[in-house]
C-alpha positions in Angstrom: 0.0 0.0 0.0 1.5 3.3 -1.1 1.8 6.3 1.2 1.6 9.9 0.1 4.9 11.8 0.4 3.0 14.4 2.4 1.9 11.7 4.9 5.4 10.4 5.1 6.8 13.9 5.8 4.2 14.4 8.5 5.1 11.1 10.2 8.7 12.1 10.1 7.9 15.5 11.6 5.9 13.9 14.4 9.1 12.0 15.4 11.3 15.1 15.2 9.4 18.2 16.0 8.9 17.9 19.8 12.1 16.1 20.8 14.5 17.5 23.4 17.0 18.2 20.6 14.3 20.1 18.7 13.4 22.2 21.8 17.1 23.1 22.3 17.4 24.1 18.7 14.4 26.4 19.1 16.0 28.0 22.2 19.1 28.7 20.2 17.1 30.2 17.3 15.2 32.6 19.5 18.5 34.3 20.6 19.1 35.3 17.0 15.5 35.5 15.8 13.2 36.8 18.7 10.1 36.5 16.4 10.3 32.7 17.0 9.8 33.0 20.8 6.6 32.0 22.6 6.6 28.4 21.5 7.6 25.4 23.5 9.0 23.4 20.5 9.4 23.5 16.7 6.3 21.3 16.4 4.3 24.0 18.2 5.9 26.7 16.1 4.9 24.9 12.9 1.4 24.3 14.2 1.0 28.1 14.9 2.5 29.1 11.6 0.1 26.8 9.7 -2.9 28.0 11.7 -2.6 31.7 10.8 -2.8 33.6 7.6 0.2 33.4 5.3 1.0 37.1 5.8 1.1 36.7 9.6 3.4 33.7 9.3 5.7 35.5 6.9 8.2 36.8 9.6 8.5 33.3 11.0 9.2 31.8 7.6 11.8 34.6 6.8 13.5 33.9 10.2 13.7 30.2 9.5 15.1 30.8 6.0 17.9 33.0 7.4 18.7 30.4 10.1 18.7 27.6 7.5 22.0 28.9 6.1 23.7 27.4 9.2 21.1 25.0 10.5 19.6 22.2 8.4 16.9 21.6 11.0 15.6 25.2 10.6 15.3 24.3 6.9 13.4 21.2 7.7 11.1 23.2 10.0 10.4 25.7 7.2 9.7 22.8 4.8 7.0 21.5 7.2 5.3 24.9 7.4 5.2 25.2 3.6 4.0 21.7 3.0 1.0 22.6 5.1 0.4 25.6 2.8 0.7 23.4 -0.3 -1.8 20.9 1.0 -4.2 23.6 2.1 -4.2 25.2 -1.4 -4.1 21.8 -3.2 -1.4 23.1 -5.5 -0.4 19.6 -6.6 -3.9 19.0 -7.9 -4.0 21.9 -10.3 -4.7 20.7 -13.8 -1.6 22.5 -15.2 0.5 20.3 -12.9 -1.4 17.1 -13.1 0.6 15.5 -15.9 1.8 12.4 -14.1 -0.3 9.3 -14.1 0.2 9.1 -10.3 -0.6 12.2 -8.2 1.9 11.1 -5.5 4.6 11.3 -8.1 3.7 15.0 -8.6 3.7 15.5 -4.9 7.2 14.0 -4.5 8.5 16.1 -7.4 7.0 19.2 -5.9 8.5 18.5 -2.5 11.9 18.0 -4.1 11.7 21.3 -5.8 10.5 23.0 -2.7 13.5 21.6 -0.7 15.9 22.8 -3.4 14.3 26.2 -3.3 14.8 26.4 0.5 18.4 25.2 0.3 19.3 27.6 -2.5 17.7 30.5 -0.5 19.0 29.5 2.9 20.8 32.3 4.8 19.3 35.1 2.6 16.7 37.8 3.2 13.5 37.5 1.3 10.1 39.2 1.6 7.1 36.8 1.7 9.6 34.0 2.0 7.0 31.2 2.0 5.1 32.4 -1.1 8.3 33.0 -3.0 9.7 29.6 -2.2 6.4 27.8 -3.1 6.2 29.8 -6.4 9.7 28.8 -7.3 9.0 25.1 -6.6 5.7 25.2 -8.6 7.5 27.0 -11.5 10.3 24.4 -11.5 7.7 21.6 -11.5 5.8 23.1 -14.4 9.0 23.5 -16.3 10.0 19.9 -15.6 6.6 18.5 -16.7 6.6 20.6 -19.8 10.0 19.2 -20.7 8.7 15.7 -20.0 5.8 16.3 -22.4 8.2 17.5 -25.1 10.3 14.4 -24.7 7.2 12.1 -24.8 6.0 13.8 -28.0 9.1 12.6 -29.9 8.1 9.3 -31.5 10.7 6.6 -32.3 9.7 5.0 -35.6 9.5 1.2 -35.1 10.9 0.7 -38.6 14.2 2.0 -37.2 14.3 -0.3 -34.2 16.0 -3.7 -34.5 13.2 -6.2 -34.4 13.4 -9.6 -32.7 13.3 -11.7 -35.9 14.4 -14.8 -34.1 11.0 -14.9 -32.3 8.9 -14.3 -35.4 7.4 -17.1 -37.5 4.8 -17.4 -40.2 2.3 -18.9 -37.7 2.1 -15.6 -35.8 -0.6 -13.0 -36.6 0.5 -9.5 -37.6 -0.9 -8.3 -34.3 1.2 -10.8 -32.3 4.3 -9.8 -34.3 3.7 -6.1 -33.6 3.3 -6.8 -29.9 6.6 -8.5 -29.9 8.3 -5.7 -31.8 6.8 -3.0 -29.4 7.8 -5.0 -26.4 11.3 -5.3 -27.6 11.6 -1.7 -28.5 10.4 -0.7 -25.1 12.8 -3.1 -23.4 15.7 -1.6 -25.3 14.7 1.9 -24.2 13.8 3.0 -27.7 10.1 3.6 -27.1 8.5 5.7 -24.4 6.2 3.6 -22.0 3.1 5.7 -22.8 3.7 5.2 -26.5 4.2 1.5 -26.1 0.9 1.2 -24.2 -0.9 3.0 -27.0 0.6 0.9 -29.7 -0.1 -2.4 -27.9 -3.7 -1.4 -27.3 -4.1 -0.5 -31.0 -2.3 -3.6 -32.2 -4.5 -5.8 -29.9 -7.6 -4.5 -31.6 -8.8 -1.9 -29.1 -11.6 0.3 -30.6 -10.1 3.3 -32.4 -12.4 5.7 -30.3 -10.8 4.3 -27.1 -7.3 4.6 -28.4 -8.1 8.2 -29.6 -9.4 9.2 -26.2 -6.3 7.9 -24.5 -3.8 9.3 -27.0 -5.5 12.7 -27.5 -5.7 14.5 -30.9 -2.0 15.1 -31.0 -1.0 11.4 -31.0 -4.0 9.6 -32.4 -2.9 9.6 -36.0 0.7 8.9 -35.0 -0.4 5.6 -33.3 -1.8 4.1 -36.4 0.9 5.5 -38.6 3.5 3.8 -36.4 1.6 0.6 -36.6 1.7 0.9 -40.4 5.5 1.4 -40.2 5.9 -1.5 -37.9 3.9 -3.8 -40.2 6.1 -2.8 -43.1 9.3 -3.3 -41.1 8.1 -6.8 -40.0 7.4 -7.7 -43.6 10.9 -6.7 -44.6 12.4 -8.6 -41.7 10.6 -11.7 -42.7 11.4 -11.4 -46.4 
């Protein structure tokens, strides 16, 4: 059973946020950043920051970002605050970000970008620190997903992929031969998984409407064109 990266982070924080070590860290932070005073532990500080408006929590986030330059636990505390803001806003569920087949993959990628934004900004001054860091993380994720879509849009013609002729025989149907060719191309890393699934579905006789719905208008014609190329390549291989 898979666990959301957010849930895993919360479980990790439950073990860390109220320990004696964490309380000593907060006491040291307060000396340099008095705005963090008034809380018994980092766990309590995070709870407070997540319960108030983003603008009210801004000074706390800015203080933690400054401290993060010399204290990784301050960075971890800031991350926990911002994760709460992301969950509250449902940023990982926005259609513009929901490109992955698995929402938890999007969440994990967004958390990685958020951590990188915190680390890169650690020790610096920034107004509206939390908002800026989240915007950077979301922007990085969007760029990453756009790049992934561009890569996925590049078809590899099966006619150029070495086919497993040793496994082909006259008794096999054309569809069976295409399935073998697609499987081999994917195994060799020459065909993107999403394209392989579409080609296999089409080769197995799935209704064109179903294939078109899955592929979308940009790939629908390419699926059947690629099947045509694959059939020709198999004919040449068997000649």
